C-alpha positions as CSV (number, residue, x, y, z in Angstrom):
1,M,0.0,0.0,0.0
2,H,2.9,2.4,0.8
3,I,4.3,1.9,-2.7
4,I,0.9,2.5,-4.4
5,Y,0.4,5.7,-2.3
6,V,3.8,7.1,-3.3
7,W,3.2,6.1,-6.9
8,L,-0.2,7.9,-7.2
9,K,1.1,10.9,-5.3
10,D,4.2,11.4,-7.4
11,L,2.4,10.7,-10.6
12,K,-0.1,13.5,-9.9
13,L,2.7,15.9,-9.0
14,L,4.6,15.0,-12.2
15,I,1.5,15.5,-14.4
16,R,0.7,18.8,-12.8
17,D,4.2,20.1,-13.6
18,R,3.3,21.3,-17.1
19,G,6.7,22.8,-17.8
20,E,8.5,19.5,-17.2
21,M,5.9,17.5,-19.1
22,A,6.2,19.9,-22.1
23,S,10.0,19.6,-22.0
24,L,9.9,15.8,-21.9
25,F,7.3,15.4,-24.7
26,L,8.0,18.5,-26.9
27,M,11.8,18.7,-26.9
28,P,12.2,15.4,-28.7
29,L,9.7,16.4,-31.3
30,A,11.6,19.7,-31.8
31,F,14.4,17.6,-33.2
32,I,12.5,14.7,-34.7
33,L,10.0,16.7,-36.8
34,P,12.4,19.0,-38.8
35,I,14.9,16.3,-39.5
36,C,12.3,13.7,-40.6
37,L,10.4,16.3,-42.7
38,A,13.6,17.2,-44.5
39,F,14.0,13.7,-45.9
40,P,11.8,11.4,-48.0
41,A,9.2,9.1,-46.4
42,N,11.4,6.1,-46.4
43,G,14.3,8.0,-45.1
44,Y,17.8,8.2,-46.5
45,N,20.5,5.7,-45.7
46,L,23.2,7.6,-43.8
47,T,26.0,5.2,-44.7
48,E,24.9,4.1,-48.2
49,D,27.3,4.7,-51.1
50,R,24.8,6.4,-53.5
51,K,25.2,5.9,-57.2
52,P,25.7,9.1,-59.2
53,D,22.8,10.2,-61.4
54,L,23.2,9.8,-65.1
55,P,20.6,11.1,-67.6
56,V,20.0,8.8,-70.5
57,A,18.0,9.1,-73.7
58,N,17.5,5.9,-75.6
59,F,16.2,6.3,-79.2
60,D,16.9,2.6,-80.0
61,L,13.3,1.3,-79.6
62,V,11.7,-1.8,-81.0
63,D,8.0,-1.9,-80.5
64,G,8.3,0.6,-77.7
65,Q,11.1,-1.4,-75.9
66,P,14.9,-0.9,-76.0
67,G,16.7,-2.9,-78.6
68,E,18.7,-5.9,-77.5
69,H,22.1,-4.2,-77.4
70,A,20.7,-0.9,-76.1
71,Q,19.2,-2.8,-73.2
72,S,22.6,-4.5,-72.5
73,L,24.3,-1.1,-72.5
74,L,21.6,0.4,-70.1
75,D,22.0,-2.6,-67.8
76,S,25.7,-2.2,-67.6
77,L,25.4,1.6,-67.0
78,A,22.9,0.9,-64.2
79,E,25.5,-1.1,-62.3
80,S,27.5,2.2,-61.8
81,Y,24.9,4.9,-62.1
82,T,21.3,5.7,-61.3
83,L,19.8,6.2,-64.7
84,E,17.4,9.1,-65.3
85,Q,15.1,8.2,-68.1
86,N,11.4,7.9,-69.0
87,I,10.7,11.4,-67.6
88,T,7.0,12.0,-67.2
89,P,5.3,15.4,-67.8
90,E,5.0,15.7,-64.1
91,G,8.7,15.1,-63.7
92,A,9.5,17.8,-66.2
93,A,7.3,20.4,-64.4
94,L,10.3,22.3,-63.1
95,F,12.1,22.6,-66.4
96,S,11.8,25.4,-69.0
97,E,8.6,26.0,-71.0
98,T,10.4,24.6,-74.1
99,V,11.3,21.4,-72.3
100,R,7.8,21.0,-70.8
101,A,6.4,21.3,-74.3
102,I,8.6,18.5,-75.6
103,C,7.8,16.4,-72.5
104,A,4.0,16.5,-73.1
105,T,4.6,12.9,-74.1
106,T,7.0,10.6,-72.3
107,G,9.7,9.3,-74.6
108,P,13.4,9.6,-75.6
109,A,12.8,13.2,-77.0
110,C,11.7,14.3,-73.5
111,D,14.7,12.4,-71.9
112,E,17.1,14.2,-74.3
113,A,15.6,17.6,-73.6
114,T,15.8,17.2,-69.8
115,A,19.2,15.7,-70.1
116,R,20.5,18.6,-72.1
117,D,19.0,21.1,-69.7
118,R,20.5,19.4,-66.6
119,V,24.0,19.3,-68.2
120,A,23.7,22.9,-69.4
121,F,22.7,24.2,-66.0
122,D,25.4,22.3,-64.2
123,Q,23.0,19.9,-62.5
124,R,24.6,16.8,-64.0
125,T,28.2,16.1,-65.1
126,A,27.2,14.3,-68.3
127,A,24.4,12.5,-70.2
128,V,24.3,9.6,-72.6
129,L,22.3,9.5,-75.9
130,I,21.8,6.2,-77.6
131,P,20.9,6.7,-81.3
132,A,18.0,5.0,-83.1
133,G,19.1,1.8,-84.9
134,F,21.9,1.2,-82.4
135,S,21.2,-2.6,-82.0
136,A,20.6,-3.1,-85.7
137,A,23.9,-1.4,-86.6
138,I,25.8,-3.6,-84.1
139,D,24.2,-6.7,-85.5
140,A,25.2,-5.6,-89.0
141,G,28.8,-4.9,-87.9
142,E,28.4,-1.2,-88.9
143,H,30.0,1.7,-87.1
144,V,27.6,3.4,-84.6
145,S,28.2,6.3,-82.2
146,V,26.9,6.9,-78.7
147,T,26.8,10.5,-77.8
148,L,28.1,11.7,-74.4
149,L,27.0,15.2,-73.5
150,Y,29.2,16.8,-70.8
151,N,29.6,20.0,-68.9
152,P,33.1,21.5,-69.3
153,A,32.6,23.4,-66.1
154,R,32.6,20.2,-64.1
155,T,35.8,18.5,-63.1
156,P,37.3,16.5,-66.0
157,V,37.8,13.5,-63.7
158,D,34.0,13.0,-63.4
159,R,33.6,13.2,-67.1
160,Q,36.4,10.8,-67.8
161,L,34.9,8.3,-65.3
162,I,31.6,8.4,-67.2
163,E,33.3,8.3,-70.5
164,G,35.3,5.2,-69.4
165,V,32.2,3.3,-68.3
166,V,30.3,4.1,-71.5
167,T,33.3,3.3,-73.8
168,G,34.1,0.1,-71.9
169,N,30.6,-1.2,-72.2
170,A,30.2,-0.2,-75.8
171,M,33.5,-2.0,-76.6
172,R,32.3,-5.1,-74.7
173,L,29.2,-5.2,-76.8
174,S,31.2,-4.7,-80.0
175,I,33.6,-7.6,-79.1
176,E,30.8,-9.9,-78.2
177,N,29.0,-9.2,-81.4
178,Q,32.2,-9.7,-83.5
179,L,32.8,-13.1,-81.7
180,L,29.3,-14.2,-82.5
181,N,29.7,-13.1,-86.1
182,G,33.0,-15.0,-86.3
183,L,31.3,-18.2,-85.0
184,E,28.6,-17.9,-87.5
185,Q,31.1,-17.4,-90.3
186,F,33.0,-20.5,-89.1
187,G,29.7,-22.4,-89.3
188,D,29.2,-21.2,-92.9
189,L,32.7,-22.3,-93.8
190,L,32.1,-25.7,-92.2
191,D,29.1,-26.2,-94.5
192,L,31.4,-25.8,-97.5
193,A,34.0,-28.3,-96.2
194,P,34.1,-31.9,-97.4
195,E,31.7,-34.3,-95.7
196,E,34.5,-36.3,-94.1
197,I,35.9,-33.2,-92.4
198,Q,32.4,-32.1,-91.2
199,T,31.8,-35.6,-89.7
200,N,35.1,-35.6,-87.9
201,I,34.5,-32.1,-86.4
202,R,31.0,-33.0,-85.3
203,T,32.2,-36.3,-83.7
204,A,34.9,-34.5,-81.8
205,N,32.5,-31.8,-80.6
206,D,30.0,-34.5,-79.4
207,E,32.8,-36.3,-77.5
208,D,34.0,-33.1,-75.9
209,S,30.5,-32.0,-74.9
210,G,29.7,-35.4,-73.4
211,S,32.9,-35.6,-71.3
212,T,32.6,-32.0,-70.0
213,T,29.0,-31.8,-69.1
214,T,28.9,-34.9,-66.9
215,N,30.0,-34.4,-63.3
216,L,31.1,-30.9,-64.2
217,A,32.1,-28.9,-61.1
218,P,33.8,-25.5,-60.8
219,A,37.5,-25.5,-60.1
220,I,37.0,-23.1,-57.2
221,E,34.0,-23.2,-55.0
222,V,33.1,-20.2,-52.8
223,V,31.3,-21.1,-49.5
224,S,29.8,-18.3,-47.4
225,V,30.2,-18.8,-43.7
226,R,28.9,-16.4,-41.1
227,P,31.0,-16.4,-37.8
228,S,28.9,-17.4,-34.8
229,A,29.8,-14.2,-33.0
230,A,29.0,-11.9,-35.9
231,R,26.3,-9.2,-35.6
232,I,24.1,-8.0,-38.4
233,T,25.3,-4.4,-39.1
234,T,22.6,-3.0,-41.3
235,Q,22.8,0.7,-41.0
236,P,19.8,2.9,-40.2
237,N,18.2,5.4,-42.5
238,T,17.4,8.9,-41.1
239,L,14.0,7.8,-39.7
240,Q,15.4,4.8,-38.0
241,Q,18.3,6.9,-36.6
242,T,16.5,10.1,-35.7
243,I,13.3,8.9,-34.1
244,P,14.8,6.3,-31.7
245,G,17.9,8.4,-31.3
246,Y,16.2,11.6,-30.0
247,T,13.7,9.5,-28.1
248,V,16.5,7.8,-26.1
249,M,18.3,11.1,-25.7
250,F,15.4,12.8,-24.0
251,V,14.0,9.8,-22.1
252,Y,17.2,10.0,-20.0
253,F,16.3,13.6,-19.2
254,L,14.0,11.8,-16.7
255,I,17.1,11.7,-14.5
256,G,16.9,15.5,-14.1
257,T,13.1,15.3,-13.6
258,V,13.5,12.7,-10.8
259,V,16.3,14.8,-9.1
260,A,14.2,17.9,-9.2
261,S,11.1,16.1,-7.8
262,V,13.1,14.7,-4.9
263,Q,14.7,18.0,-4.2
264,L,11.3,19.8,-4.1
265,E,10.1,17.3,-1.6
266,R,13.2,17.9,0.5
267,N,12.7,21.6,0.4
268,T,9.0,21.4,1.3
269,G,9.5,19.0,4.2
270,V,7.5,16.1,2.6
271,L,10.3,13.7,3.0
272,R,10.8,14.7,6.6
273,R,7.1,14.1,7.3
274,L,7.4,10.6,5.9
275,L,9.7,9.8,8.9
276,V,6.6,9.4,11.1
277,T,5.2,6.7,8.9
278,P,6.3,3.1,8.9
279,M,7.3,3.4,5.2
280,R,10.8,2.1,4.4
281,R,13.2,3.7,2.0
282,Y,12.9,1.0,-0.7
283,Q,9.1,1.4,-0.6
284,L,9.4,5.1,-1.1
285,L,11.8,4.7,-4.0
286,A,9.8,1.9,-5.6
287,G,6.8,4.2,-5.6
288,K,8.8,7.0,-7.2
289,I,10.1,4.5,-9.8
290,L,6.6,3.5,-10.8
291,S,5.4,7.1,-11.3
292,A,8.4,8.1,-13.4
293,L,8.1,4.7,-15.3
294,V,4.6,5.6,-16.5
295,I,5.7,9.0,-17.7
296,G,8.8,7.6,-19.5
297,V,6.9,4.8,-21.2
298,L,4.3,7.2,-22.4
299,Q,7.0,9.5,-23.7
300,I,8.6,6.8,-25.8
301,A,5.3,5.5,-27.0
302,A,4.3,9.0,-28.1
303,M,7.6,9.5,-30.1
304,F,7.3,6.1,-31.8
305,A,3.6,6.8,-32.6
306,V,4.5,10.0,-34.3
307,G,7.3,8.2,-36.2
308,H,5.0,5.3,-37.2
309,F,1.8,7.1,-38.2
310,F,3.2,10.4,-39.6
311,F,6.5,9.2,-41.2
312,G,5.8,5.5,-41.8
313,L,8.6,4.2,-39.5
314,K,8.3,0.5,-39.2
315,L,8.8,-0.6,-35.6
316,G,10.0,-4.1,-36.3
317,S,8.3,-7.5,-36.0
318,A,8.7,-8.1,-32.2
319,P,6.3,-5.8,-30.3
320,V,6.7,-7.7,-27.0
321,A,10.5,-7.2,-27.3
322,L,10.0,-3.5,-28.1
323,A,7.8,-3.1,-25.0
324,V,10.1,-5.0,-22.6
325,L,13.1,-3.0,-24.0
326,T,11.3,0.2,-23.4
327,V,10.5,-0.6,-19.8
328,A,14.2,-1.5,-19.3
329,V,15.3,1.7,-20.8
330,V,13.0,3.8,-18.6
331,L,13.9,1.8,-15.5
332,S,17.6,2.5,-16.0
333,A,17.0,6.2,-16.4
334,V,14.7,6.5,-13.4
335,C,17.0,4.5,-11.1
336,I,20.0,6.6,-12.2
337,G,18.0,9.7,-11.3
338,L,17.2,8.3,-7.8
339,A,20.9,7.6,-7.2
340,A,21.8,11.2,-8.4
341,A,19.1,12.5,-6.0
342,A,20.5,10.5,-3.2
343,F,23.9,12.1,-3.7
344,R,22.3,15.5,-4.2
345,I,23.7,15.9,-7.8
346,E,21.8,18.7,-9.3
347,R,24.0,20.8,-11.5
348,G,25.4,19.8,-14.9
349,I,23.1,16.9,-15.4
350,S,21.8,18.2,-18.8
351,M,25.3,18.7,-20.2
352,I,26.3,15.2,-19.1
353,L,23.2,13.7,-20.7
354,I,23.8,15.5,-24.0
355,V,27.5,14.4,-24.2
356,G,26.4,10.8,-23.2
357,A,23.8,10.8,-25.9
358,L,26.3,11.9,-28.6
359,L,28.8,9.2,-27.5
360,A,26.0,6.6,-27.5
361,G,25.0,7.3,-31.1
362,C,21.7,9.1,-30.5
363,A,22.3,11.9,-33.0
364,F,24.3,9.9,-35.5
365,P,25.3,6.2,-35.9
366,A,27.8,5.2,-33.2
367,D,29.9,3.6,-36.0
368,W,30.9,7.0,-37.1
369,L,32.9,7.5,-33.8
370,P,36.6,6.7,-33.5
371,P,37.4,3.2,-32.2
372,F,38.5,4.5,-28.7
373,L,35.2,6.3,-28.2
374,R,33.2,3.2,-29.3
375,T,35.1,1.4,-26.5
376,I,34.3,4.0,-24.0
377,N,30.6,4.3,-24.8
378,V,29.8,0.7,-23.7
379,V,29.6,2.1,-20.1
380,L,26.6,4.3,-21.1
381,P,23.1,3.0,-20.8
382,Q,22.1,5.1,-23.8
383,T,24.4,3.0,-25.9
384,W,22.6,-0.2,-25.0
385,A,19.2,1.4,-25.5
386,M,20.2,2.5,-29.0
387,Q,21.7,-0.8,-29.9
388,G,18.5,-2.6,-28.7
389,Y,16.2,-0.3,-30.7
390,Q,18.3,-0.5,-33.8
391,D,18.3,-4.3,-33.6
392,L,14.5,-4.4,-33.4
393,I,13.6,-1.5,-35.8
394,T,16.5,-1.4,-38.3
395,R,17.7,-5.0,-38.4
396,G,14.4,-6.8,-37.8
397,M,15.7,-9.0,-34.9
398,G,13.5,-10.7,-32.3
399,F,13.2,-10.9,-28.5
400,A,16.1,-13.4,-28.0
401,D,18.5,-11.1,-30.0
402,V,17.9,-8.1,-27.7
403,L,18.0,-10.0,-24.4
404,P,21.7,-8.9,-23.8
405,E,20.7,-5.2,-24.2
406,I,17.7,-5.7,-21.9
407,G,19.8,-7.5,-19.4
408,V,22.4,-4.8,-19.3
409,L,19.8,-2.0,-18.9
410,L,18.1,-3.9,-16.0
411,G,21.6,-4.4,-14.5
412,F,22.0,-0.6,-14.6
413,A,18.6,-0.2,-12.9
414,A,19.4,-2.7,-10.2
415,V,22.8,-1.3,-9.4
416,F,21.7,2.3,-9.2
417,F,18.5,1.4,-7.3
418,A,20.6,-0.4,-4.7
419,I,22.9,2.7,-4.4
420,A,19.9,4.9,-4.0
421,V,18.3,2.8,-1.3
422,Y,21.7,2.7,0.6
423,K,22.4,6.4,0.3
424,F,19.0,8.0,0.3
425,D,18.4,10.4,3.2
426,L,14.7,11.1,4.1
427,E,15.7,13.9,6.4
428,G,17.2,16.0,3.7
């Protein structure tokens, strides 16, 4: 009963403190909303090596589809670049009136017009134009040119890289076609050879094919093995980093809230009056933990609800693990706050929490930190909270995978709760 009484009393006091509640719930949103609104709905991978954009206009069409060799060239370019083609009238809305008129219909003419505009106005380094009849000319062994538009104001290195990729792929197509033509010519010559020679060649081919196709195995076999201790290191996009990151950062501001609440009760004599009751210190502190736990869980739930319903953040496939991890995170924050209150630590808490959040990877991925800082940050509860949320939200792991993080956070809570019970002074 004592625990329930303290819980309800403290919960009412916390809720009535509108300034503190506004700080806990609105400050994370002040960071989350602008950052998430500045990026696309699915976020932007902070560590992904993005392919450069390359405008392409392909006039080599057969029944509305790229010719065989044009498609091969496009596929090869797509391995190194993000191709910009098939521009729609809506996609050309920001271009000049002349370009918009050409782009009234989607097609290579529109692609060429937008490509020339982008290169001319220094938005792209170069653009590739594949001429009509490109595939047919290669099949016929005729000379054919691919046009590379480039901006001389850009660095020549970028242009040379694009030129090298285009030239290399065009050369590969030419060599492949010449080899095929050579084989066809060899077949034609074989038809003119005497019957005895044709029979010997066909017999030799049959024997070779029969001996090589049976029990054929590669000389080198690659076997993929994942070490048992390896962790999945999928990196978060901005939504997966920003929303859990600033949520974790500000849920630990509960430490300051708990310290301020205890200090207020000391100053007003509430703790002193509790001396006349049979309540023990652990009961008082347990009640305070429950009241702050409710506020902290609601804070995290509100931030994740904003991320999920307004920005489409997926919260993983293990809701029970997410809930248990959240409780462990809040418990660690509240118990650290009680220990700080027991030692009467009041000044500098916000600065310590901000530095700790940066080291723990709340504002940016912890992998960006130097190795010695990544070694240091393992002593911070925020590090384990972020790792747990990233495992669930970014990497799609389950309950068993985040048990280490939950265990460490509950360990933080138990240790600091024991310190608080031992050191807490009711007399103030």
